[in-house]
C-alpha positions, 0 to 999 in steps of 0.5 A, a space after each residue: 747118660 746110662 740107658 738101655 738101648 731102644 732095641 733091647 727095651 722093645 725086645 723085652 716089651 715084645 716078649 711080655 706082650 706075647 706072654 700077655 697075648 697068650 693069656 688073652 690080654 693085651 699090653 698097652 700103655 695107659 694112664 694109671 691102669 684106669 683106661 678100659 680100652 686097655 683090655 684085660 691088663 694095663 701097664 703104667 709107664 713105670 711098669 706097674 701091671 693093673 687090671 682093666 677095672 683099675 685094680 691090681 691083677 689078683 694073685 695069691 696073697 701068700 705069694 707076696 713074701 716070695 715076690 709074687 712067684 709060684 703058688 696057686 695064683 688067681 687068674 682073671 680075665 676082662 669078664 671076671 672069669 678064669 684067664 686061659 693060662 696054661 698051668 705049665 707056664 711055670 713061675 709066671 703065675 699071672 700076666 701081672 707077674 710077667 709085667 713086674 716092676 723090673 720088666 720095664 727100665 727105670 731111669 736115673 732118678 726115676 722109680 719103677 713104681 709109677 707116678 701120678 695118673 697120666 704122668 710117666 715115672 721119669 717125666 719130664 726127663 725120660 731117656 731114649 727108649 723109656 715108656 712115655 704117654 706124651 711128648 712132655 714125658 721125654 727129654 727129647 720132647 718126642 714120644 713115638 709109639 709110647 716110647 721116647 725117641 730122638 728129637 725131630 730136629 736131631 742132629 741139627 737142633 739149635 740152642 734151647 731145643 729139647 735134647 736127650 744127648 749131645 749128638 742131638 744138637 748142632 753144637 754137640 752140647 746137650 745140657 740139662 735136656 736143652 741144646 746149649 752153645 758149644 763150650 768154645 763159643 764165641 771163638 770156635 775154630 774152623 771145623 768146630 761144631 756150631 749152632 749159629 754164626 755167633 759161635 764161630 771166630 770166623 762168624 760163619 757157621 755152615 751145616 753146623 760147622 765153623 768155616 772160613 769167613 765169607 770175605 776170606 782171604 781178603 777180609 778187611 780190618 776189624 772183621 771176624 777172623 780165625 787165622 791170618 790167611 782170612 785177612 787181607 793184611 795177613 794179620 788176625 789178632 784177637 779174632 779180628 783182622 788188624 793192620 799188617 804188623 809192618 804198617 805204616 812202613 810196609 815195603 813193596 811185596 808185603 800184605 796191605 789193607 789200604 795204601 796207608 800201610 805201604 811206604 809207597 802209598 800204593 796197595 794193589 790187590 792187597 799187596 804194597 807196590 
């Protein structure tokens, strides 16, 4: 997925917050700009700037054709009086202009114009670094400080856990915002990523990686295996230990699973005697 790095997003929002603070306001995520606790100015997750009373911050209608830049803009504060904005600010006519729709990032399939009240514009699949109102807005199901963060289980999230990228998942496979089994499952080789024993040919997933079966190197016939060396018979066939290829006529010194594999009918420590 293409996304703007979190640190870049925070830097841009921090700059905007400083501009708004200079005007006596505050930059706060709110629901459709209707939360009066936001102060002079509210910002929807989509990036739309609104006054604390729910209306769009006022500016000269004549500025609309020019994208809201320049001209004699009307500046208002929470009490209805003129905001304390230095006229030398230049093209930033009002705090609302500083918080234009392009000031916050849009995501794939999203719109920078905002959505319904209380819902983030990219919800429920907002990417890392996108503004959010609740966990449910984020693909990672983790909204921290009004921004989507990594899922709390990363990088070892199990199958079906919410995810934003492959590295969030133990299986290294994030599909449709959910961790899924690795592509190699159920026959992943030793060293492949896994979310559970069932992903591995060896039937043994340790710390999100497939490893030797617990019975190796003496796994019996029909046990899960990844290589010949896992089996007492030294024969891993179709990811299961099988009788040695010489059975039932294995000569002394050949690997064996039991006495029936050997011509001598003697199998000691997995070798024909």
